[in-house]
C-alpha positions as CSV (number, residue, x, y, z in Angstrom):
1,M,312.3,57.2,109.5
2,Y,310.9,54.5,108.3
3,P,307.9,52.5,110.5
4,R,308.9,49.2,112.5
5,L,307.8,46.0,111.0
6,Y,305.4,44.1,113.6
7,R,303.5,40.4,113.0
8,S,299.6,41.7,113.3
9,K,297.7,40.7,116.5
10,T,294.6,41.8,114.8
11,D,294.5,41.3,111.0
12,R,296.0,37.6,111.1
13,Y,294.7,34.0,109.8
14,I,298.0,32.1,111.1
15,A,300.5,34.5,112.5
16,G,300.2,37.9,111.1
17,V,303.1,38.0,109.1
18,C,301.5,39.5,105.7
19,G,298.8,41.8,107.9
20,G,302.1,42.9,109.6
21,I,303.6,43.2,106.1
22,A,300.6,44.9,104.6
23,R,300.1,47.4,107.5
24,T,303.6,48.5,107.7
25,Y,303.9,49.0,103.6
26,G,300.6,50.7,103.3
27,W,299.2,47.6,101.2
28,D,296.0,45.6,101.0
29,P,296.5,42.1,103.5
30,A,294.3,40.6,100.6
31,L,297.2,40.9,98.0
32,V,300.1,40.5,100.3
33,R,298.4,37.1,101.6
34,I,297.7,36.4,97.5
35,L,301.5,37.0,96.8
36,A,302.7,34.2,99.9
37,L,300.1,31.8,98.9
38,I,301.7,32.1,95.2
39,L,305.3,32.2,96.6
40,V,304.2,28.7,98.8
41,L,302.2,27.2,96.1
42,S,305.1,27.9,92.7
43,A,308.5,28.0,94.7
44,G,307.9,25.9,97.6
45,S,310.4,27.8,99.4
46,G,308.1,30.1,100.0
47,L,306.8,28.1,103.3
48,L,310.3,28.2,104.2
49,V,310.6,32.1,103.9
50,Y,307.0,32.2,105.8
51,L,308.0,30.2,108.5
52,I,311.6,32.4,109.3
53,L,309.7,35.3,109.2
54,W,307.4,34.3,111.5
55,L,310.2,33.3,113.9
56,V,312.5,37.0,113.2
57,I,309.2,39.4,112.9
58,P,308.3,40.4,116.5
59,L,305.1,40.3,117.6
60,E,303.5,44.0,117.8
61,P,303.6,45.9,121.7
62,M,300.0,45.8,123.4
63,G,299.6,49.8,122.9
64,N,299.6,49.1,118.7
């Protein structure tokens, strides 16, 4: 069974999207943030993707 993707409440700078992705897949949060920054600066649509993920991914429950 796969772990559920949530936005992080503790490992966050803006909305917790990168922290939640890093925690779910066992990656380093700094690397996920760098990748997100590269996508935002290079493609331009990275910001739109981040905003959509912010709206779609639920915030982690209180017990986690």
